[in-house]
N, C-alpha and C positions, 0 to 999 in steps of 0.2 A: 250318883257318881261320886267316888271318892277323890277329893283334890288335896295334893301335897299342901303342907301347912303354909307355905309362902303365898300360895294362891287362895287359900282360904281367907287369909287376912284381907286381901285386896278385893275379894268377891263377896265378903260378907254383907256389905251394904247392898239392899235391894235395888236392881236396876230399874231406871225410869225410862219412860217413853222419850223419843226425841222431841226437841223443841229448838228450832232454828233460832227463834228470838233470844232464847237464854244461851245459845250457843256463841252467838255474836260476839259477846266479850271474851270468850276463849279463843275465838278464830276471827279477829277483826279484819284480817285480810282475805277471808274467804267470800266469795260472792255466792250468797245462798239463793239468790233469785234465778241462778242457772243450775238446773238439776234436772235429771230424767228419772228420779226415784221417788217412791213413796216414803216421806220422812217417818211414817208411822212403822216402817219396816226396820228402822234403825234403833239399836239398843246401846245403852251405856254399858260397856264390858266390865267394868270395874276400876281398872288401871285409868288414870288420866292420860291426857296427851303426852306422849314420850314416857309414860310410866313403865312401859316395856322399851327399853332404849335400843333403837337400831344401832348398828355397827357401821364404821366407815373405814375403809382401807385397812382391813384387819392384818395382822402379822401372819406370815405364812411359815410353815416348817417343811423341810425335806421329809418324804415319806419315811426314810431310815431314822429320823430323828423322833418321830411320834411314838410316845409310850404309853398314853392314856386310854387309846381307844381299844375296845375288845374287837376281836375279829368280826363279829355278827353286828356291830353297831351300824345304823344307817347313816350314810352321807349323801349330800346332794353332789353330785359329780357335775362339773363344767369342762368340757373337753373342745376348746377352740384352737383352730389352727394359728400357728405363730407363737405358740407358748406351752409350758407344760400344763397338763391337766391338773385341775384343783378339786379338792374335796372339802365341802363345808359341813362338818358333823351336825347331826340333828340334836345332840346333846347340848350345842351352843344355840342353834336356831330356835329351840324350843322356848329358850328364855329371851331371845332377842328378835326373832321373827323376821327381820329383814337385815341383809348385809349388802351395803353399797360397796362396790368394788370395781377394780379395773382389771381386765385380762386381755393380754395381747393386744393393748391399746383400745379395747372395747369397754365402756362403762356400763356395768351391769347391775341389777338388783337380784340378789339370791333371796327368795322369800318362802316362808314356811308358816302356814296357819294350822296350828295343832287342832283346833276345834273342828275343822273340816278335812284334815289330813292333806291340805293342798300344798304342793311343792313346786314352785314355778319359779324360772329365771328370766328376767326381762332385760330388755335393752333399754338403758337409761336416756337415750337420745330421743328427744321429742320435739318436733317442729323446730329444728335448728339449735336447740339448747339442751344442755345435759342436766337432768334433774336428779335430785337426791331425795330418798324416800325415808319417812318415819312412820311410826304406829300412832294411829289417831285415838286409840282407847275406845273405839267404837266398832259395832258389829252389825251387820246385816246379813240375815239368814245364817247366823253364827259364823259368818267369814269376816276375817280382819279387813277393816277399811284402812288403807294406808292413805298418806297424803304426802305431796311434795313440798319441800321446803321453799321452792322458788315462788310458787303461785298459791301455795295453801290449798289448792284443790284436793278433792278427796277421790280416792281411787279404789274400785272394788278388786281385792287381790285374786280372787278365783277367776274372775273374767278378765283382768287386766284392763280395765276401761275406766276413764274418768266419769264420776257420777255426780259430783257437786263441784260447782265453781267454774272458773275459766276453762279448765281442761274437760269439762263435760262432753262426754260422747267421743273423746279421743282415745285411741287404743294403743296400748304399749305392744311392741314387737316382742315375741317370745323366742327365747334362745332355744333352738331346737336340739342342739348337743348338750343337753342336761337332762339328768334323771336320777332317781335315788337307787342306792346299791349299797351292799355292805362294805365296811372298811376292808375287810379281807380281799373282796372282789376288785376293789378300786386299787389297793395298794399292790396286788398282783399284777393287774394289767398295767399299772403306771408306777413302776418302781423309782422312776425318775420324776414323778409327780410332786405336787405341793398339797399341804393340808392346812385349813386354818388353825392356828394356834389358839390356846385358851384365852378368852378375853379377860381383861383386867377389870373384872366386876365381882361383886360379892354375890355370887350364886352358887348353888350346889350342883354345879355341871355333872352331868351323868346321871342326875336323878330326873324321875318324870313327876312333873307337878300335876298331871292328870291321870293318876293311878286308875285302872280299870275303865278309862273313858271309852275306849274303843269297842266295850262289850256292854256298854250302858243301853238301856231300853230307849232312851231319848237325847237328842242333843241337847248341849248348853244354850240356853237363851234362844231357842228356836221354837216358834209357834206356826210354821207352815206344815203343809201336808206331808204325809210320809210318802215314800216311793211308791209306785205301783207294782203290780206282780207278785205282791207279797215279799219284797226285797226288804231286809231289815234297814233301819235309817242308817245304821253305823256300819253296814257292810261296805267294804272297799269296792270301787269300780275303776276300771282304766278309761278315763276319758280322752278321746281324740275327736277334736271339734265338738260336733253336737251329737255324738255317740258315746255310749257307755257299754263296756264289756265288764260283767262281774269278775271279780279277782278269783273267786272260787271256781269259776268255770275254766279260767286259765290255769290255775293251779292243778285241777283235776286233769286237765288235758295235756299240761305240760307245754303246750305251744298251740297256736291257732293261725291259720292263714284265712283271711276273710276280708271282704271289701277293699281288695287291693294293699291290705296290711299283713305284716307278719309279726306275731306277738311271741316273745319268749319269756316263760317263767322259770326261774330256779330258786331253790331253798337257800338259806343261810343268812337272811337278814331279819333282825329283830324288830318287832312293832315298838315304836318310840312312845305308845301310848296305853301300855298294858301294865306291866309291872313297875314298882316304885324305882328300880334301877333299870335303865334302858337296856343294858346288856343282858338283863335277865328276861326280857320281853319274849313273848311267844314267836315262833318263826313264821313271818308271814310271807317271805320270799322277795324276790325283786323282779322287775319287769323292764324289758326293753322292746321297743316298737320300730320297725322299719318300714319304708315303702317298697314298692316293686322293684326299684333299682338299688335297694340296699341301704338307702340314706336314712339316717335317724329322723324319726317323725317326733314333733312335740306331743307330749301327752303328759297326763296328770292322774296319779292314783290318789282319789278323793273319796270322801264318804258319799253313798248313795243320796242321802237327804239333800246334800248340796248341790249334787248334779241335778235333781229333780227341782230344786228351788231355783236355780239359775238357768235351767234348760228344761222348762216344763213341758216342751213339746219335742224334747230330744228323743233320740231312738235308742230302745235298750236292745242290745245285742245279746240274747239270751241263749243262742244256739238253736240246733234243731229239736 
């Protein structure tokens, strides 16, 4: 795996195995006696706590005022009733991974873990309070471990569940009306929408720090099993609940109606984890999922190894 120079600098130190006793000084307000994971599965990812800075209440631009994004660049769309649709470009999420925002009065966390390609938007309201999230600097099964600033509990991004501390076992609600699509697709459908402005950080936005990652033979900092059925670890799958549909199957067929769901695939969206410039990434397309009544269904386009790691008994929808 070739990694852009910025991440080379922070990843060169060899990762070490988890040690809750050593972590206590860094996380004095985290209750490590409450957990439902094996700490041996946790790696130090390289950057320290908040070394990848989450964003809070970002500035937004009108679609017509956005000039930086190429038509094929991927964005995370959030389309809630009561306000204009918003686009959160992966050119920014790749470097920040979490955006704490409020849309139509709803506090949300827009998240993206590049190492497992997981892009999920969560409701930040939990047990009568509003949480805000940061990046812990730690990984489990190569997936980002988030933390909330209020209780300093740890959360697994791919599954949206508390795994260490006071919030252990608590599930975050997923925002169903959120998916990844191209900037062209978003701006065409939402000419009156909003797009996140470039953050005020010294980062080479638009560059991919994980060059060639999604064609690597092995995930970064992952020592688990490979997926079954001969599926490549870094092949993309569409996860709905505990089922996974290979993206290659959907792109070959163009659309699938199965298990009460309808899947649509269309080309025109670049991989954010391919070329050094995101806009030059190969076309992997974009996915929408609806139920039998035509309502949007929460889904995640993630790497196959991550689905297998977090849903080892999950169902692989390989087709006839």
